[in-house]
C-alpha positions in Angstrom: 0.0 0.0 0.0 2.8 2.4 0.8 4.5 1.8 -2.6 1.2 2.3 -4.4 0.6 5.5 -2.5 4.2 6.7 -3.3 3.6 6.1 -7.0 0.2 7.9 -6.9 1.7 11.0 -5.2 4.5 11.2 -7.7 2.2 10.8 -10.7 -0.1 13.6 -9.3 2.9 15.9 -8.8 4.0 15.8 -12.4 2.2 13.5 -14.9 3.4 15.3 -17.9 7.0 14.8 -17.0 6.5 11.1 -16.5 4.9 10.9 -20.0 7.8 12.6 -21.6 10.3 10.5 -19.8 9.1 7.3 -21.5 11.3 8.2 -24.5 14.4 8.8 -22.5 17.4 6.6 -23.3 18.6 4.2 -20.6 22.1 4.3 -19.4 24.5 1.7 -20.6 26.0 -0.6 -17.9 29.6 0.5 -17.3 32.5 -1.0 -15.5 33.7 0.0 -12.1 35.6 3.3 -12.5 37.9 2.4 -9.6 39.1 -0.8 -11.2 42.6 -0.9 -12.7 42.7 -0.9 -16.5 43.5 -4.3 -18.0 43.9 -6.0 -21.3 41.2 -5.2 -23.8 38.9 -8.1 -24.4 36.0 -8.3 -26.9 33.9 -11.3 -27.6 35.7 -12.4 -30.8 39.1 -12.2 -28.9 37.6 -14.3 -26.2 36.5 -16.9 -28.8 40.0 -16.9 -30.3 41.8 -17.3 -26.9 39.5 -20.2 -25.9 40.1 -21.9 -29.3 43.8 -21.8 -28.6 44.0 -22.3 -24.9 40.9 -24.0 -23.5 42.0 -27.2 -21.7 38.9 -29.2 -22.4 39.2 -28.4 -26.1 42.9 -29.3 -26.0 42.1 -32.6 -24.4 39.4 -33.3 -27.0 41.8 -32.6 -29.9 44.2 -35.2 -28.5 41.6 -37.8 -29.5 42.6 -37.2 -33.1 46.0 -38.8 -32.5 44.2 -41.8 -31.1 42.0 -42.0 -34.2 45.0 -41.6 -36.5 46.8 -44.5 -34.7 43.6 -46.6 -35.2 43.9 -46.1 -39.0 47.6 -47.3 -38.8 46.5 -50.3 -36.8 43.8 -51.2 -39.3 46.4 -51.1 -42.1 48.9 -53.4 -40.5 49.7 -56.7 -42.2 50.1 -59.9 -40.2 53.6 -61.0 -39.5 55.0 -64.2 -41.1 55.9 -67.2 -39.0 59.0 -69.2 -39.3 59.4 -72.7 -38.0 62.3 -75.3 -37.9 61.7 -78.9 -37.0 64.1 -81.8 -36.3 63.0 -85.5 -36.6 64.4 -89.0 -36.5 62.7 -89.8 -39.8 63.9 -88.5 -43.1 64.1 -85.7 -43.8 65.7 -85.1 -40.5 65.3 -81.2 -40.6 62.7 -78.8 -42.1 62.6 -75.0 -42.4 59.3 -73.4 -43.2 58.0 -69.8 -43.7 54.3 -69.4 -43.1 52.3 -66.3 -44.3 48.6 -65.7 -44.2 47.4 -63.7 -47.3 44.0 -61.9 -47.4 42.6 -62.0 -50.9 39.2 -60.5 -50.2 40.3 -56.8 -49.7 39.8 -57.0 -46.0 42.7 -54.7 -45.2 41.3 -51.8 -47.3 37.9 -52.2 -45.7 39.4 -52.2 -42.2 41.1 -49.0 -43.1 37.8 -47.5 -44.4 36.1 -48.4 -41.1 38.9 -46.8 -39.1 38.7 -43.6 -41.2 35.0 -43.4 -40.7 35.5 -43.8 -37.0 38.0 -41.0 -37.2 35.3 -38.9 -38.6 33.3 -39.5 -35.5 36.2 -38.2 -33.5 36.3 -35.0 -35.5 32.6 -34.5 -34.9 33.2 -35.0 -31.1 35.9 -32.4 -31.2 33.7 -30.0 -33.1 30.9 -30.6 -30.5 33.3 -29.6 -27.7 34.3 -26.5 -29.7 30.6 -25.5 -30.0 30.1 -26.1 -26.3 33.1 -24.0 -25.3 32.0 -21.2 -27.6 28.6 -21.2 -25.9 30.2 -21.2 -22.4 32.6 -18.4 -23.4 29.7 -16.2 -24.7 27.8 -16.8 -21.5 30.9 -16.1 -19.3 31.7 -13.0 -21.3 28.3 -11.5 -20.9 28.2 -12.8 -17.3 31.1 -10.5 -16.7 29.3 -7.7 -18.5 26.3 -8.4 -16.3 28.5 -8.2 -13.1 29.9 -4.9 -14.3 26.4 -3.6 -15.1 25.2 -4.6 -11.6 28.1 -2.8 -10.1 27.3 0.4 -12.1 23.6 0.1 -11.1 24.5 -0.3 -7.4 27.0 2.6 -7.6 24.2 4.7 -9.0 21.9 3.5 -6.2 24.6 4.5 -3.6 24.8 8.0 -5.2 21.0 8.4 -4.9 21.0 7.1 -1.3 23.8 9.6 -0.4 21.9 12.4 -2.0 18.7 11.5 -0.2 20.6 11.3 3.1 21.9 14.9 2.5 18.4 16.1 1.7 17.1 14.5 4.9 19.9 16.1 7.0 19.1 19.5 5.5 15.4 19.1 6.2 16.1 17.9 9.7 18.3 20.9 10.4 15.5 23.1 9.1 13.1 21.4 11.5 10.9 20.0 8.6 11.4 16.3 9.4 12.2 14.3 12.6 15.6 12.7 13.2 14.1 9.3 12.4 14.1 10.2 8.7 17.8 11.0 8.8 18.5 7.6 10.5 16.4 5.9 7.8 18.3 7.7 5.1 21.7 6.8 6.6 20.6 3.2 6.9 19.6 3.1 3.3 23.0 4.6 2.3 24.8 2.0 4.4 22.8 -0.8 2.7 23.5 0.6 -0.7 27.2 0.7 0.1 27.2 -2.9 1.3 25.4 -3.9 -1.9 28.1 -2.2 -4.0 30.9 -4.0 -2.1 29.1 -7.4 -2.7 28.7 -6.6 -6.3 32.4 -5.8 -6.7 33.2 -9.2 -5.2 30.7 -10.8 -7.6 32.7 -9.2 -10.4 35.7 -11.3 -9.3 33.7 -14.5 -9.5 32.6 -13.6 -13.1 36.1 -12.8 -14.2 37.3 -16.1 -12.6 34.8 -18.1 -14.6 35.9 -16.4 -17.8 39.6 -16.9 -17.0 39.0 -20.6 -16.5 37.5 -21.0 -19.9 40.3 -19.0 -21.5 43.0 -20.8 -19.4 44.4 -17.4 -18.3 46.0 -16.8 -14.9 43.6 -15.8 -12.1 45.4 -12.5 -11.7 44.7 -11.4 -15.3 42.7 -8.2 -15.5 40.5 -7.4 -18.5 39.0 -4.2 -19.9 35.8 -5.4 -21.4 35.1 -4.1 -24.9 31.4 -4.8 -25.2 28.1 -4.4 -23.4 25.1 -6.4 -22.5 23.2 -4.0 -24.7 25.1 -5.2 -27.8 22.1 -7.2 -29.1 22.7 -10.2 -31.4 21.7 -10.1 -35.0 18.3 -11.2 -36.2 18.0 -14.3 -38.3 15.1 -15.8 -40.2 13.6 -19.0 -38.8 13.4 -20.8 -42.1 17.1 -20.1 -42.7 18.0 -21.4 -39.2 16.1 -24.6 -39.7 17.8 -25.2 -43.1 21.3 -24.6 -41.6 20.6 -26.9 -38.7 19.5 -29.6 -41.1 23.0 -29.5 -42.6 25.1 -28.6 -39.5 23.4 -29.9 -36.5 25.8 -31.8 -34.3 23.2 -34.5 -33.5 22.4 -35.0 -37.2 26.0 -35.0 -38.3 26.9 -37.6 -35.6 24.1 -40.0 -36.5 24.9 -39.6 -40.2 28.6 -40.5 -39.5 27.6 -43.4 -37.3 25.6 -44.7 -40.3 28.7 -44.4 -42.5 30.7 -46.3 -39.9 28.1 -49.1 -39.8 28.0 -49.3 -43.6 31.8 -49.7 -43.7 31.6 -52.3 -41.0 29.1 -54.3 -43.0 31.3 -54.1 -46.1 34.2 -55.5 -44.0 32.0 -58.3 -42.6 31.1 -59.3 -46.2 34.8 -59.2 -47.3 35.7 -61.4 -44.3 33.6 -64.2 -45.8 36.3 -64.7 -48.3 38.7 -67.1 -46.6 42.3 -66.2 -46.1 45.0 -68.2 -47.9 47.8 -69.7 -45.8 51.0 -70.0 -47.8 53.9 -72.1 -46.6 57.3 -72.1 -48.3 60.4 -73.9 -47.1 62.9 -76.7 -47.5 63.5 -80.2 -46.2 67.0 -81.1 -45.2 69.1 -84.2 -44.8 67.2 -87.1 -46.3 69.9 -89.8 -46.7 70.1 -91.7 -50.0 67.5 -89.3 -51.5 68.6 -85.6 -51.2 70.3 -83.3 -48.9 68.1 -80.2 -49.7 64.6 -80.4 -51.1 62.0 -77.6 -51.6 58.6 -77.8 -49.9 55.4 -75.8 -50.3 51.8 -75.8 -49.0 48.6 -73.8 -49.4 45.8 -73.7 -46.9 42.4 -72.3 -47.6 39.5 -72.3 -45.1 36.2 -73.6 -46.2 33.3 -71.1 -45.5 30.8 -73.8 -44.8 29.3 -73.1 -41.4 30.4 -69.6 -40.2 30.1 -67.0 -42.8 29.3 -63.9 -40.7 25.6 -64.4 -41.2 24.7 -63.2 -37.7 27.1 -60.3 -37.7 25.9 -59.1 -41.1 22.2 -59.3 -40.1 23.1 -57.4 -36.9 24.8 -54.7 -38.9 21.9 -54.4 -41.3 19.5 -54.0 -38.4 21.7 -51.3 -36.9 21.7 -49.4 -40.2 17.9 -49.5 -40.3 17.8 -48.3 -36.7 20.2 -45.4 -37.5 18.1 -44.4 -40.5 15.0 -44.2 -38.3 16.9 -42.3 -35.6 18.2 -39.9 -38.2 14.7 -39.1 -39.5 13.4 -38.7 -36.0 16.3 -36.5 -34.9 15.9 -34.4 -38.0 12.4 -33.5 -36.9 13.5 -33.1 -33.3 16.3 -30.7 -34.3 13.8 -28.6 -36.4 11.6 -28.4 -33.3 14.4 -27.4 -31.0 15.5 -24.7 -33.4 12.0 -23.3 -33.5 11.7 -23.4 -29.7 15.1 -21.7 -29.3 14.2 -19.1 -31.9 10.9 -18.2 -30.3 12.6 -18.1 -26.9 15.2 -15.6 -28.3 12.3 -13.6 -29.9 10.6 -13.5 -26.5 13.7 -12.3 -24.7 14.3 -9.7 -27.4 10.8 -8.4 -26.9 11.3 -8.3 -23.2 14.5 -6.3 -23.6 12.8 -3.8 -25.9 9.9 -3.3 -23.5 12.3 -2.6 -20.6 14.5 -0.4 -22.7 11.9 1.7 -24.5 9.1 1.9 -22.0 9.6 0.6 -18.4 13.2 1.8 -17.8 12.6 5.5 -19.0 9.4 5.6 -16.9 11.2 4.2 -13.9 14.0 6.7 -14.1 11.5 9.6 -14.3 9.7 8.1 -11.3 13.0 8.0 -9.4 13.7 11.7 -10.2 10.2 12.8 -9.3 10.2 10.9 -6.0 13.4 12.7 -5.0 12.0 16.1 -6.1 8.8 15.4 -4.2 10.7 14.6 -1.0 13.0 17.6 -1.4 10.0 19.9 -1.8 8.4 18.4 1.3 5.4 16.9 -0.5 6.1 13.3 0.7 7.9 11.6 3.5 11.0 9.5 3.2 9.3 6.1 3.3 7.5 6.8 0.0 10.7 7.9 -1.6 12.6 4.8 -0.4 9.8 2.6 -1.7 9.9 4.3 -5.1 13.7 4.0 -5.3 13.6 0.3 -4.4 11.0 -0.3 -7.1 13.1 1.4 -9.7 16.3 -0.4 -8.6 14.4 -3.7 -9.0 13.4 -2.5 -12.5 17.0 -1.8 -13.4 18.1 -5.2 -12.1 15.3 -7.0 -14.1 16.5 -5.1 -17.2 20.0 -6.4 -16.7 18.7 -9.9 -16.2 16.6 -9.7 -19.4 19.7 -8.6 -21.4 21.7 -11.5 -20.1 18.8 -13.9 -20.8 18.8 -12.7 -24.4 22.5 -13.3 -24.8 22.2 -16.8 -23.2 19.2 -17.6 -25.5 21.3 -16.6 -28.5 24.2 -18.8 -27.4 21.8 -21.8 -27.0 20.3 -21.2 -30.4 23.8 -21.0 -32.0 24.8 -24.3 -30.4 21.6 -26.1 -31.6 22.0 -24.8 -35.2 25.7 -25.9 -35.1 27.3 -22.9 -36.8 28.3 -19.4 -35.8 25.4 -17.0 -36.2 27.5 -13.8 -35.7 
């Protein structure tokens, strides 16, 4: 009731001024002026630093070496075996070289499977890159949000100090009781405490960004950007089309299908039996020969086991992946639509705060102070009005950050940079 009364008194004092204040431009959140200048950092620089230095991304890229080694393993040729035997019977000694030869192209198909599996590794690395990009964007604007809160609370402290000075002047003039001075001093102390807490929260935000960039904790940054740097607009149809080509989920499923197709081709090639080739000599057969050549060929008969079960399993897996790909394609389109409308809602909210609510709130704040200074209201009404306006400013900052977070999520779902 007190807040409603305060708003009504102010509106009665100067309704025309409030109407004209709706078009006033809001102030941009600024950094703490007492902070020491640091290295300039804009969003693109943050992306570049994370791409070079982020530890999670570096660890993911090491998987490529594992995949490359897998291709080398798939291309290896079986070693030959050499045997030497001694017997009482003639020939008394034999020396044989045994080598298995694959005649069905199995080696080439094994390499193809390994290469397709390496493609999965590349997609996993790309997924980590997109995740890190989203986290960096959120941390960057999280730091901007912390700076904006500090600026807003510094402004609140300035207003509280000015209100305290007015209360002291009116008390010295005998217009108000000392209680109002005490209330104003309490409000100033609370605003000062809020400002100190906000400056500590800045350190938390910078720490989160430094972790993602793998920079020392003592690194200081001069942020080149603002929460009010709104992201670009994009058409829904274009986003859906790009997601159909670049979505991480769709790309991963499509690559899994290629891996399974290569594996089926390998299983069919393995139905061709290997040829075992043996070459050697028999030695020391008295009365017949001292050295005699010897050879042998061994071929398995694919009568019982011909990879029937394995091939059937692979074909079933391919059908399942085809169905999952179609379902995921529709799901991705739905996710893009949901993220797009969420972004649109956040943009509308920001515009409402920026163009209507915040200018009106600032005018309300000024009129409340003028009303108290002129002796037309007591301090409780002024404090209630200031608290309402401070909450409005805080909600505006939250809406700006929510817009940036929604944009980061949409970008990750689509799978490509939207900047």
